[in-house]
C-alpha positions in Angstrom: 56.5 75.9 128.1 59.9 74.9 128.5 59.0 71.3 128.9 56.6 71.3 125.7 59.8 72.3 123.8 61.6 69.5 124.8 58.8 67.2 123.1 59.1 69.4 120.1 62.4 70.4 118.9 64.4 66.9 118.1 67.3 66.5 116.6 66.1 63.7 113.3 69.5 63.0 112.9 70.4 62.0 115.8 67.5 59.6 115.8 67.6 56.1 114.1 65.4 56.1 110.7 62.4 53.4 110.5 62.3 50.9 107.3 59.7 50.3 105.4 59.0 46.6 107.2 55.9 46.4 105.0 53.6 46.9 108.1 51.3 48.9 105.9 51.0 47.9 102.5 47.8 45.8 102.9 45.9 49.5 103.7 45.5 51.5 100.3 42.1 50.1 99.2 41.0 48.9 101.6 38.0 49.3 103.1 38.6 50.8 107.3 36.5 48.6 109.7 33.8 49.2 111.0 35.3 50.1 114.4 34.1 53.4 116.8 36.6 54.8 119.1 36.4 57.4 121.8 37.0 60.4 120.8 37.9 63.8 122.7 35.0 65.7 121.1 32.8 63.5 123.3 31.6 61.0 120.7 32.6 58.3 119.3 34.3 58.1 115.3 34.3 54.9 112.9 36.0 55.6 110.2 34.2 53.4 108.1 30.7 56.1 109.3 32.0 59.1 107.9 32.0 60.5 104.2 34.0 62.9 102.4 37.6 63.1 103.2 39.8 62.2 106.0 43.2 62.8 106.7 44.1 60.4 110.1 47.5 60.4 111.5 48.7 57.8 114.1 51.2 57.6 116.1 53.0 55.8 119.4 52.4 58.1 122.4 53.1 61.3 122.5 55.3 62.9 125.6 53.9 64.3 128.7 55.9 67.1 130.6 57.2 65.7 133.8 56.7 62.1 133.1 60.1 59.9 131.7 59.4 58.7 128.3 59.6 54.8 128.4 63.4 54.0 128.7 65.5 53.5 125.4 62.4 55.0 123.6 64.9 57.4 121.3 66.6 54.4 120.3 63.1 52.6 118.7 63.1 53.7 115.2 60.1 55.7 114.5 58.7 56.1 118.5 60.3 59.7 118.6 58.6 63.1 117.5 54.8 62.4 118.6 54.1 65.9 119.7 56.2 67.7 116.4 53.7 65.5 114.2 50.3 66.2 116.0 51.9 70.1 116.6 52.6 70.3 112.4 49.5 68.5 112.0 47.9 71.5 114.0 49.9 74.2 112.0 48.3 72.8 108.7 45.0 72.2 110.0 43.5 75.1 108.1 45.2 74.4 105.0 44.7 70.4 105.0 41.0 71.4 105.7 40.9 74.0 102.5 42.6 70.9 100.1 39.5 68.9 101.2 40.2 67.3 104.2 36.0 67.1 105.5 37.9 65.6 108.6 41.7 65.3 110.3 42.2 63.8 113.7 45.1 61.4 115.6 44.6 58.5 116.7 47.2 56.6 119.7 46.6 54.0 122.0 46.8 56.2 124.6 43.8 56.6 127.3 41.1 59.1 126.0 42.0 60.8 129.7 46.2 61.2 128.1 44.1 62.4 124.8 42.4 64.5 126.3 45.4 66.5 127.7 47.2 66.4 124.6 44.6 68.6 122.8 44.1 71.0 125.4 48.2 71.2 126.0 48.8 71.3 122.6 45.6 73.3 121.7 44.8 71.3 119.1 42.1 72.1 116.8 40.8 68.7 116.2 40.1 65.0 117.7 42.2 62.6 119.1 41.1 59.0 119.3 42.0 56.8 121.5 42.2 52.7 120.4 43.7 51.7 124.0 41.6 48.4 123.5 43.6 47.6 119.6 40.3 47.4 118.3 41.1 49.2 114.9 44.6 48.2 115.1 43.7 44.9 115.6 40.8 45.0 112.9 42.9 46.8 110.5 45.8 44.8 111.5 47.9 48.7 111.1 51.8 47.7 112.4 52.4 47.6 115.7 55.4 47.6 118.6 55.7 46.4 121.9 57.3 48.9 124.2 57.3 48.2 128.1 55.4 45.7 127.6 52.6 48.1 125.9 51.3 47.3 122.7 51.3 50.8 120.6 50.8 51.7 116.5 53.6 52.8 114.5 53.7 56.1 113.1 51.6 56.8 109.9 49.2 58.7 108.4 46.1 57.8 106.5 43.4 60.0 103.7 40.5 58.2 103.6 37.2 58.6 101.2 34.0 57.8 102.3 35.6 54.6 104.3 38.0 53.7 102.0 41.9 54.0 102.5 42.3 56.0 99.5 46.5 56.7 100.5 49.2 54.9 103.4 52.0 56.8 104.5 54.7 54.3 106.1 56.8 54.2 107.2 57.0 58.5 108.9 60.2 60.2 109.1 60.7 62.8 110.2 57.1 63.2 112.0 57.1 67.2 111.6 57.4 66.3 108.0 54.6 64.0 107.7 51.6 66.8 107.7 53.2 68.5 104.4 53.2 65.4 102.9 49.8 64.8 103.0 49.1 67.8 102.6 50.8 67.8 99.0 49.1 64.8 98.3 45.7 66.3 99.0 46.6 68.9 96.8 47.9 66.6 93.5 44.3 64.5 94.3 41.5 66.5 94.6 38.4 64.7 94.8 
């Protein structure tokens, strides 16, 4: 558990704050592309086909205990904090569903095996999805960054209503407050 604490306890004041580069400006009001992604629940999920309200939080990559983060990770604005981001959604999951979220998902470009390990390690009550092939990221022109030769999706959160993006949170900082911001938005915008 001590290794997990290194990923969860972060001094946000020592990290660069991401600026709004406009990378998500086009998302609010858009229909989600009909792209099926593999889920840690053992199925595939297409946000375009989900009914009801869906909360999707997107992150570059979660750390793995015993595996070094990419070189310079903390210096990349918005990179650090994926584990606290996921844990905050875990901790507020019941509140999010009580506020109208029929579905909650996390998504990154990590492999399904990496996502499954994260679900188990962090005891997440919702599935994680893998966009390792960047199919959704490309179809929706999601904001990305290149780190050590890998393309990763920048941190954001979306509220979807029946396949349409009702609201986009971007940039997200600090990550551990995003779930609370999403919850406040859900409570202020009931369906």
